C-alpha positions as CSV (number, residue, x, y, z in Angstrom):
1,V,0.0,0.0,0.0
2,A,2.8,2.4,0.8
3,S,4.5,1.6,-2.5
4,R,1.3,2.4,-4.3
5,Q,1.0,5.7,-2.4
6,L,4.5,6.6,-3.4
7,R,3.9,5.6,-7.0
8,W,0.9,8.0,-7.1
9,G,3.1,10.8,-5.7
10,K,1.7,10.8,-2.1
11,I,5.0,10.8,-0.2
12,G,3.4,11.8,3.1
13,S,1.2,8.7,3.1
14,A,4.1,6.5,2.0
15,R,6.3,7.7,4.8
16,A,3.6,7.3,7.3
17,L,3.0,3.7,6.2
18,A,6.7,3.1,6.2
19,T,6.8,4.2,9.9
20,L,3.9,1.9,10.7
21,A,6.0,-1.0,9.3
22,V,8.3,-0.5,12.3
23,V,5.9,-2.6,14.4
24,L,5.1,-5.1,11.7
25,R,8.5,-6.1,10.3
26,P,12.0,-7.0,11.5
27,I,14.3,-4.1,11.9
28,P,16.4,-4.7,8.8
29,A,13.2,-4.8,6.6
30,Q,12.0,-1.6,8.2
31,R,15.2,0.2,7.4
32,R,15.3,-1.1,3.9
33,F,11.8,-0.1,3.2
34,R,12.1,3.4,4.6
35,R,15.3,3.9,2.7
36,S,13.6,2.7,-0.5
37,V,10.8,5.1,0.0
38,D,13.2,8.1,0.3
39,V,15.4,7.1,-2.6
40,S,12.3,6.6,-4.8
41,W,10.9,10.0,-3.9
42,R,14.2,11.6,-4.8
43,L,14.2,9.9,-8.2
44,A,10.6,10.9,-8.7
45,R,11.5,14.6,-8.2
46,G,14.3,14.3,-10.8
47,E,17.2,14.4,-8.3
48,E,20.5,12.8,-9.1
49,V,20.9,9.5,-7.2
50,D,23.9,7.2,-7.1
51,L,22.0,3.9,-7.5
52,E,24.8,1.6,-6.6
53,R,25.3,3.5,-3.3
54,A,21.6,3.5,-2.7
55,L,21.4,-0.2,-3.2
56,D,24.4,-0.7,-0.9
57,D,22.6,1.3,1.8
58,L,19.7,-1.2,1.7
59,G,21.9,-3.9,3.3
60,R,22.8,-7.4,2.4
61,M,20.7,-9.0,-0.4
62,S,21.0,-11.7,-3.0
63,V,21.9,-10.6,-6.5
64,S,18.3,-11.1,-7.6
65,E,16.9,-9.1,-4.7
66,R,19.3,-6.3,-5.4
67,D,18.3,-6.2,-9.1
68,A,14.6,-6.2,-8.2
69,H,15.2,-3.1,-6.1
70,R,17.2,-1.7,-9.0
71,L,14.2,-2.3,-11.3
72,A,12.0,-0.4,-8.9
73,F,14.3,2.5,-8.7
74,L,14.9,2.6,-12.5
75,S,11.1,2.7,-13.0
76,W,11.2,6.3,-11.9
77,T,13.8,7.1,-14.7
78,N,12.1,5.6,-17.8
79,D,15.4,3.9,-18.7
80,F,13.6,1.1,-20.5
81,A,16.8,-0.4,-22.0
82,A,18.3,-0.9,-18.5
83,M,15.0,-2.1,-17.1
84,R,14.6,-4.6,-19.9
85,Q,17.9,-6.2,-19.1
86,L,16.7,-6.8,-15.6
87,V,13.3,-8.1,-16.6
88,D,15.0,-10.6,-18.9
89,V,16.5,-12.3,-15.9
90,Q,13.8,-14.8,-14.8
91,A,14.6,-14.7,-11.1
92,V,14.4,-10.9,-11.1
93,R,11.2,-10.8,-13.1
94,Q,9.5,-13.3,-10.8
95,L,10.6,-11.4,-7.7
96,A,9.2,-8.2,-9.2
97,M,5.9,-9.8,-10.2
98,N,5.4,-11.2,-6.8
99,A,6.3,-8.0,-5.0
100,G,3.7,-5.7,-6.4
101,M,5.6,-4.6,-9.5
102,A,3.6,-6.5,-12.1
103,A,2.5,-3.2,-13.7
104,I,6.2,-2.1,-13.9
105,V,7.2,-5.3,-15.7
106,T,4.2,-4.9,-18.0
107,T,5.2,-1.4,-18.9
108,V,8.7,-2.4,-19.7
109,L,7.6,-5.2,-22.0
110,G,5.0,-3.0,-23.5
111,E,7.6,-0.4,-24.4
112,T,10.3,-2.9,-25.6
113,G,8.7,-6.2,-26.4
114,S,7.1,-7.9,-29.4
115,D,3.4,-8.8,-29.7
116,G,4.3,-12.4,-28.9
117,E,6.1,-11.4,-25.7
118,L,3.1,-9.3,-24.6
119,L,0.7,-12.2,-25.2
120,E,3.0,-14.6,-23.2
121,H,3.2,-12.0,-20.4
122,E,-0.6,-11.7,-20.4
123,R,-0.7,-15.4,-19.8
124,R,1.7,-15.1,-16.9
125,L,-0.3,-12.3,-15.4
126,G,-3.3,-14.6,-15.3
127,E,-1.3,-17.0,-13.2
128,L,-0.4,-14.5,-10.5
129,P,-2.0,-15.3,-7.2
130,A,-2.7,-11.6,-6.7
131,M,-5.1,-11.8,-9.7
132,A,-7.6,-13.8,-7.7
133,G,-8.2,-10.9,-5.3
134,R,-7.5,-8.3,-8.0
135,Q,-5.2,-6.2,-5.9
136,I,-4.6,-2.7,-7.3
137,D,-1.2,-3.6,-8.8
138,A,-2.7,-6.7,-10.5
139,S,-5.7,-4.6,-11.8
140,W,-3.4,-1.9,-13.0
141,A,-1.1,-4.4,-14.7
142,L,-4.1,-5.8,-16.6
143,V,-5.1,-2.3,-17.7
144,T,-1.6,-1.5,-18.8
145,M,-1.5,-4.8,-20.7
146,A,-4.8,-4.0,-22.5
147,S,-3.5,-0.5,-23.4
148,Y,-0.4,-2.0,-25.1
149,L,-2.6,-4.5,-27.0
150,G,-4.7,-1.5,-28.3
151,A,-7.9,-2.6,-26.5
152,S,-9.2,0.9,-25.9
153,D,-12.7,-0.1,-25.0
154,Q,-11.4,-2.5,-22.3
155,V,-9.1,0.1,-20.9
156,D,-11.9,2.7,-20.6
157,A,-14.1,0.2,-18.9
158,E,-11.4,-0.9,-16.4
159,V,-10.0,2.5,-15.5
160,A,-13.6,3.7,-14.7
161,G,-13.4,1.6,-11.5
162,L,-9.8,2.7,-10.7
163,R,-10.1,6.5,-11.0
164,H,-10.2,6.9,-7.2
165,E,-6.9,5.0,-6.9
166,V,-5.0,6.1,-10.0
167,P,-3.9,9.7,-10.7
168,P,-5.3,11.3,-13.9
169,D,-1.9,11.5,-15.7
170,R,-1.5,7.7,-15.4
171,V,-5.1,7.2,-16.6
172,A,-4.4,9.5,-19.6
173,F,-1.3,7.6,-20.5
174,V,-2.9,4.2,-20.7
175,R,-5.9,5.5,-22.5
176,A,-3.7,7.3,-25.0
177,T,-1.5,4.3,-25.4
178,A,-4.5,2.1,-26.2
179,L,-5.7,4.6,-28.8
180,Q,-2.2,4.9,-30.4
181,R,-1.7,1.1,-30.5
182,A,-5.2,0.8,-32.1
183,G,-4.1,3.2,-34.9
184,R,-6.0,6.2,-33.6
185,S,-3.1,8.5,-33.1
186,E,-5.0,11.8,-33.6
187,E,-7.4,10.8,-30.8
188,A,-4.5,9.8,-28.6
189,A,-2.8,13.2,-29.1
190,A,-6.0,15.1,-28.4
191,L,-6.5,13.1,-25.2
192,L,-3.0,13.9,-24.0
193,K,-3.4,17.5,-24.9
194,E,-6.6,17.7,-22.8
195,A,-4.9,15.9,-19.9
196,V,-1.9,18.3,-19.9
197,A,-4.4,21.2,-19.6
198,V,-5.8,19.8,-16.4
199,S,-4.6,21.5,-13.3
200,G,-1.6,19.8,-11.8
201,L,-0.4,18.1,-14.9
202,T,2.5,19.0,-17.1
203,S,3.9,17.7,-20.4
204,A,6.6,16.0,-18.4
205,S,4.0,13.9,-16.6
């Protein structure tokens, strides 16, 4: 939940939930999570971050765990080439998928993969235990997948029930992506132009 709050730009809520984790998790996990929240927030604000040092500060981890954290940090930078290298490692992808990052993995594959890879990933999404309860990450991963497959009607239907969870710039992105992938580029451009005009949004968003 804290990670989702952070993803949507609600740093105050994320930090509060990270503090709550103090009574719920072992001390090393508490420190790692709170440090991850702060590093992610800095990246989201466009600050320069030494990722290797940030990862070192998280403490001892396996190579796969370290790379899963690296993937989470890189998701704030839109460095899809670097993220794709990590996603191509099965152990890293599995950790990410099981740790609430299914939407991140889906976005990486949507931006860099072939239609065949997307369809195979869609099958894997269906096998995630989280899909049974349709947690927000699972639901958003499905919406993201539909957008890259150009299923604009499905995207519109799905995001209607997620608008209270997902900020408008993210909604605009998946809707525009679906239109663009469906060959409706002019509509996609118009939608993005309208979204940018909404208070609080910028072309960078």
